[in-house]
C-alpha beads as a LAMMPS data file, in Angstrom:
LAMMPS data file: protein, C-alpha beads

117 atoms
116 bonds

1 atom types
1 bond types

-500.0 500.0 xlo xhi
-500.0 500.0 ylo yhi
-500.0 500.0 zlo zhi

Masses

1 110.0

Atoms # bond

1 1 1 0.000 0.000 0.000
2 1 1 1.203 3.492 -0.641
3 1 1 0.796 7.184 -0.075
4 1 1 -1.054 7.352 -3.410
5 1 1 -3.651 4.882 -2.137
6 1 1 -4.209 6.995 0.966
7 1 1 -4.554 10.115 -1.149
8 1 1 -7.122 8.301 -3.311
9 1 1 -8.932 7.090 -0.193
10 1 1 -9.229 10.642 1.168
11 1 1 -10.671 11.947 -2.113
12 1 1 -13.987 10.236 -1.347
13 1 1 -14.705 12.821 1.373
14 1 1 -16.131 16.283 0.760
15 1 1 -13.608 19.122 0.899
16 1 1 -14.058 20.311 4.526
17 1 1 -13.769 16.766 5.884
18 1 1 -10.938 15.870 3.501
19 1 1 -9.050 19.015 4.555
20 1 1 -9.401 18.074 8.248
21 1 1 -8.180 14.539 7.550
22 1 1 -5.309 15.805 5.408
23 1 1 -4.227 18.172 8.209
24 1 1 -4.167 15.191 10.598
25 1 1 -2.177 13.199 8.031
26 1 1 0.419 15.971 7.739
27 1 1 0.691 16.371 11.524
28 1 1 1.214 12.631 11.979
29 1 1 3.793 12.551 9.165
30 1 1 5.703 15.369 10.879
31 1 1 5.657 13.500 14.202
32 1 1 6.586 10.148 12.615
33 1 1 8.926 10.930 9.692
34 1 1 10.321 7.369 9.788
35 1 1 6.876 5.749 9.428
36 1 1 5.403 4.231 6.287
37 1 1 1.947 5.275 5.138
38 1 1 -0.134 2.152 4.550
39 1 1 -3.723 0.961 4.514
40 1 1 -4.228 -1.331 7.514
41 1 1 -7.622 -2.788 8.408
42 1 1 -9.042 -0.612 5.628
43 1 1 -7.886 2.695 7.114
44 1 1 -4.941 5.028 6.430
45 1 1 -2.233 4.136 8.926
46 1 1 1.285 5.160 9.854
47 1 1 3.368 2.061 10.588
48 1 1 6.915 1.442 11.763
49 1 1 8.445 -1.928 10.907
50 1 1 4.992 -3.081 9.818
51 1 1 3.396 -2.285 13.188
52 1 1 0.523 0.209 13.183
53 1 1 1.299 3.230 15.331
54 1 1 -1.727 5.380 14.511
55 1 1 -4.474 5.379 11.923
56 1 1 -7.137 7.877 10.939
57 1 1 -10.298 7.940 8.854
58 1 1 -13.508 9.782 8.211
59 1 1 -17.101 8.748 8.766
60 1 1 -20.544 10.214 8.188
61 1 1 -20.708 12.203 11.444
62 1 1 -17.106 12.405 12.655
63 1 1 -13.461 11.660 11.983
64 1 1 -11.461 9.227 14.074
65 1 1 -7.939 8.521 15.224
66 1 1 -7.028 4.877 15.814
67 1 1 -4.026 4.479 18.135
68 1 1 -4.049 0.670 17.719
69 1 1 -4.294 0.341 21.472
70 1 1 -7.287 0.120 23.758
71 1 1 -5.379 1.701 26.633
72 1 1 -4.428 5.104 25.158
73 1 1 -7.726 6.572 26.401
74 1 1 -6.873 5.555 29.952
75 1 1 -3.252 6.677 29.647
76 1 1 -4.334 10.137 28.434
77 1 1 -7.615 10.326 30.321
78 1 1 -7.502 14.038 31.133
79 1 1 -6.307 15.142 27.687
80 1 1 -9.003 13.078 25.932
81 1 1 -11.891 13.832 28.314
82 1 1 -13.583 16.125 25.772
83 1 1 -13.521 13.505 23.000
84 1 1 -15.966 10.695 22.384
85 1 1 -14.121 7.399 22.419
86 1 1 -14.638 3.739 21.704
87 1 1 -12.274 0.986 22.793
88 1 1 -10.105 1.518 19.712
89 1 1 -10.868 5.033 18.462
90 1 1 -10.977 8.681 19.408
91 1 1 -13.563 10.759 17.547
92 1 1 -13.124 14.374 16.528
93 1 1 -15.047 16.955 14.513
94 1 1 -15.358 15.982 10.872
95 1 1 -14.506 19.476 9.656
96 1 1 -11.750 20.427 12.116
97 1 1 -8.479 18.568 12.545
98 1 1 -7.530 17.167 15.914
99 1 1 -5.119 19.627 17.583
100 1 1 -1.473 18.910 16.708
101 1 1 -0.365 19.057 20.332
102 1 1 -2.869 16.356 21.279
103 1 1 -1.933 14.209 18.268
104 1 1 1.724 14.417 19.260
105 1 1 0.866 13.347 22.833
106 1 1 -1.108 10.366 21.531
107 1 1 1.750 9.373 19.212
108 1 1 4.361 9.798 21.953
109 1 1 2.315 7.643 24.323
110 1 1 1.775 5.005 21.635
111 1 1 5.509 4.845 20.836
112 1 1 6.246 4.518 24.545
113 1 1 3.719 1.682 24.740
114 1 1 5.283 -0.098 21.742
115 1 1 8.747 0.247 23.311
116 1 1 7.438 -1.284 26.534
117 1 1 6.516 -4.349 24.516

Bonds

1 1 1 2
2 1 2 3
3 1 3 4
4 1 4 5
5 1 5 6
6 1 6 7
7 1 7 8
8 1 8 9
9 1 9 10
10 1 10 11
11 1 11 12
12 1 12 13
13 1 13 14
14 1 14 15
15 1 15 16
16 1 16 17
17 1 17 18
18 1 18 19
19 1 19 20
20 1 20 21
21 1 21 22
22 1 22 23
23 1 23 24
24 1 24 25
25 1 25 26
26 1 26 27
27 1 27 28
28 1 28 29
29 1 29 30
30 1 30 31
31 1 31 32
32 1 32 33
33 1 33 34
34 1 34 35
35 1 35 36
36 1 36 37
37 1 37 38
38 1 38 39
39 1 39 40
40 1 40 41
41 1 41 42
42 1 42 43
43 1 43 44
44 1 44 45
45 1 45 46
46 1 46 47
47 1 47 48
48 1 48 49
49 1 49 50
50 1 50 51
51 1 51 52
52 1 52 53
53 1 53 54
54 1 54 55
55 1 55 56
56 1 56 57
57 1 57 58
58 1 58 59
59 1 59 60
60 1 60 61
61 1 61 62
62 1 62 63
63 1 63 64
64 1 64 65
65 1 65 66
66 1 66 67
67 1 67 68
68 1 68 69
69 1 69 70
70 1 70 71
71 1 71 72
72 1 72 73
73 1 73 74
74 1 74 75
75 1 75 76
76 1 76 77
77 1 77 78
78 1 78 79
79 1 79 80
80 1 80 81
81 1 81 82
82 1 82 83
83 1 83 84
84 1 84 85
85 1 85 86
86 1 86 87
87 1 87 88
88 1 88 89
89 1 89 90
90 1 90 91
91 1 91 92
92 1 92 93
93 1 93 94
94 1 94 95
95 1 95 96
96 1 96 97
97 1 97 98
98 1 98 99
99 1 99 100
100 1 100 101
101 1 101 102
102 1 102 103
103 1 103 104
104 1 104 105
105 1 105 106
106 1 106 107
107 1 107 108
108 1 108 109
109 1 109 110
110 1 110 111
111 1 111 112
112 1 112 113
113 1 113 114
114 1 114 115
115 1 115 116
116 1 116 117
């Protein structure tokens, strides 16, 4: 899978939602310059050595971040209190990107978790 496939995937969204998702994509790419952009479980994902670090995608009523860990919500409880969450996703406004500072915290925590094994 490639960056081109992710770009094609994002084109299915209307412009405001696509712009929000693209801003998240750029922020993640800046935080994880060594990661590969792939499609994993049907969603755009940044992976290191084949392991999903964080994914993102858009839906009818929201956009989501997928940290590939059910414990990120608990690890960042206070920072994520304002966001609707499921076991594996964190939802955010479909027309506004998730704040870069929060994305970086999620990524940092996920990398720490991966390092812990």
